N, C-alpha and C positions, 0 to 999 in steps of 0.2 A: 413057769408059773403062768396061769391063764388069768387075764384081766379083761373085764368088759369096759369099754369106753361107751358111756351112755349117750350115744349120738346116732342119728341117721345121716348126718352131714358128711358126704364122702370127702369134701375138701379138708375138714378138720381131721377126719380119720387118717387120711394120707399124710397130713402134716405130722401127726403124732407118731405114726408108724416109722417115719424117718428118724425119729428121736429115740426110739426104743432099743434097748440091748436085745440081742438074739435070745436071751433067756426068758423073755416075756412074750407070750402069744397074745396078741391083741384081738379081741372080738368086738364087733359092733352090735347095736341093738338088733339089726337085721340078722346077724349071724346067730343070735340066740332065739330068734323067732318072735321078737317083740316088734310088732308092726304098728302099734299105737304110737301116737305122738304124745309124749309126756308133757302135760300142760305146765308151763312155767308161770306160776301164779305169785311168785315171790316179788317183793318190792326192792330187793337188792340182788346183785350178782351172786353173793354167797347163798342166799335163800334158794335161788333157782338151781344152783349147782347141787345143793343138798337134796332138793326135791327129786331131781333126776337120779342121783346116786342111791338114795334111800329107796326109791321105787324099785330099782333093779335088785337091790339087796333083799328087799322084802318080798317082791313078787317072784323072783327067780332063784334066790338064795346064792347068788354068785358074787364074788369079789369084784368090785367095780370102782370106777371114778367117773366123774362128770365135770364138765366145765361150763361156765357162762362167761361171756366176754362182752365188753362194751366199749364204745368210743365215747370218751368224756371230754367235752369241749369247754375250755375255760370260759370263753365269752358267753356261753349258753348255760352257765352254772352247772356244768357236768352233764348236760343233755347231749345226745340221746340216752347215754348210760344203759340202764337195764333194758330199755326198749329199743336198742340199736337196730336189731334185725327187723323190728316192726315199726320203725320210726315214721314211715309214711303210710302205715296201714298194716292190717293182718296178713296181707299177701306176701310179705317179706321180699319186696322188690328192691334189689340193690340199686338200680338206676333211680328209682323214685326216692329212696333214702338219701342218696347223694344229692339229688336235686333239692330235697328239703333242707339238708344241711347248708347248701349254698344259699338258698333263699333266706334262711335264718341268720346266716353270717353276712348277708348283704349289708354294706356300709359299716362293718365292724373291722377294725384294724388288727385286733388280736386274733390270730389264727392258731394259737397254741392249743394243743390237745394231747390226750394220752389214750392209748389202748390199755385196758386192764382186763386180766383174766383171773378168775378164781376157780381152782380145781378142788372139788370136794371128793374125799376118798372114804370108801366103806370097805374095809378089808377085815375079815373074820369079825371080831367084836369091837374093832377100833374105828373111830372116825376122826378125820382131821382135814384141814384145808390148807392150800398154798396159793399165794398171790404172785402175779407177775405184772409189771408195768413197763411200758415203753413210752417215753415222751417224744413229741415231735410237733410238726406244724401241718396244717391243711393247706392245700393249694386250690386254685380256682379253675383247674382243668384236670381232666383224667389223663394219666400217663401210665403206660405199661399194660401188659396183657396177663401177667401172672397174678396169683393170689385170688382173693374174693372179697366181697363186702366193700368196705371203705378203702381197701389197699391202694387203689389207683389215685387217691387224693391225699394220702398220708405220707409225709416224709419224716422218718425217724431222725431224732437229733444226731448230729455227727455225719449225716449222709446228705447227698444231693439228689438221690433218686427215691421214688416212691417204693412202698413195699411191693407193688405190682411190677416194678422195674428191677428190683434187686435180685429176684430169683429165689427159689426155695432154699438153696444152700446157705445164703446169707440170712434170709428171713428166719430160718429155723435156728439160727444162733442168737439172734437179737430180739426176736418178737416177744410180746407179752406172754403168749401161750408157751413159747420155748422156755422163758424164765420161770414161769409157774411150774412147768413140767420138770425142769431140772431140779427145783426144790423138792418136788414130789419124788423123783427118783432117788435123791439123797436120803429121804426119810423112809423109803420103802424097805 
C-alpha cells in the first residue's frame, strides 16, 4: 500500500518511516511533486491536520495522512499549542521558540507540559483521526543532540533524559507521534 505523509519535514518523515511495516510505502509531499507549503490556518491541531490531509486527497487523489503536533505547557494555559513551530515568529526557528518558552516560564514553578499529536487520515472515501499524548516536564537547559524542536528541553514522565538524549529507538516507542501513529496503524 502506498500512503502519502503530508509533510516536507524530513525529521518527521524519518521518524514515521521507522514505525512503518514493510507493507506500506511512504511518500512525502516532495515525492509526489507537491512543492507548495500547505498553509495551516486551523485554530486547533485537528483542523491543521485535516487541512493538509484533505489538500493532498483533493489535489492529488492519493491516500494520505497528515499530522499536527504541539507543545502544551500547563502554566501557559496550553501555549504554544497549535503555533508551537511558529511560537517566536513565522520563521519557525527552534532556538527562538525555546528561548520564548523559557522567557514565558520565568518565575513559574510549574514546568509540566505535554506533547500532543493529531493524525488526520484520508483513505479512499473514509476520514478519521488519532491522537497521541506524552506528559513530561520542561527544563531550563538544552540537553542532547537528537530529535528536533523542543526535544532538548522536554523530559517525558518516567525518564531522566530529554527526548533529544533518549535516542530515536526509545523516542519512537513513547512519543506523542508514535502513540498517535500506533493507533493509526491499528485502525488501518
